[in-house]
C-alpha positions in Angstrom: 135.5 114.4 116.9 133.0 114.7 114.4 130.5 116.1 112.3 126.8 114.2 112.9 124.8 112.3 110.4 121.6 112.8 111.4 122.0 116.7 110.8 119.2 116.2 107.2 116.6 114.5 109.9 117.4 116.0 113.7 114.4 118.6 114.5 117.1 120.4 116.1 119.3 121.0 113.6 116.6 121.9 111.4 115.6 124.4 113.6 112.2 122.9 114.0 112.7 123.6 117.6 111.7 126.1 120.3 115.4 128.0 121.2 117.1 131.0 121.2 118.4 131.7 117.5 122.6 132.5 119.1 121.7 129.4 121.5 121.0 127.3 119.0 124.1 128.6 116.6 126.3 127.9 119.7 125.5 124.6 120.4 125.0 123.6 116.3 128.7 124.2 116.2 129.8 122.7 119.6 128.1 119.2 119.3 126.2 118.9 115.6 129.2 120.2 113.6 132.1 118.6 115.6 131.5 116.2 118.5 128.3 114.8 117.9 129.5 112.3 120.6 128.8 114.5 123.5 125.0 115.6 122.2 122.3 114.6 124.5 120.0 113.8 121.2 122.5 111.6 119.7 123.5 109.7 123.1 119.8 108.4 123.5 118.9 108.0 119.9 122.1 105.9 119.8 120.7 103.7 123.1 117.3 103.8 123.0 116.2 104.7 119.2 114.3 107.6 117.9 110.8 107.3 120.1 112.8 108.1 123.1 114.5 111.3 121.5 112.4 113.7 123.1 111.5 117.9 121.8 112.8 119.2 124.8 115.9 117.5 125.3 118.7 119.7 123.4 122.2 118.7 122.8 123.6 120.3 125.6 121.5 118.1 128.1 123.4 115.2 128.9 122.4 114.1 132.5 118.7 114.3 131.2 119.4 112.2 128.4 121.2 109.6 130.8 117.9 109.9 132.7 115.8 109.2 129.8 118.3 106.2 129.0 118.3 104.6 132.6 114.4 104.8 132.9 114.2 103.8 129.3 116.9 100.7 129.4 115.8 97.1 129.5 
């Protein structure tokens, strides 16, 4: 488990995406600060690149991440 190296550039972590404050803090603690490998945004970023990370994709949405990857993987 490790802290995400993308914290400073991640719109979710920087609070630029619309999400309830309490939920955002829970997700940041669970994914950004200790478990980046299970973050949906991190997964899509690593598999496809930044252009595929949707602003409606949140860290806990791994099924959506797999769908985005499957639809765009060449």
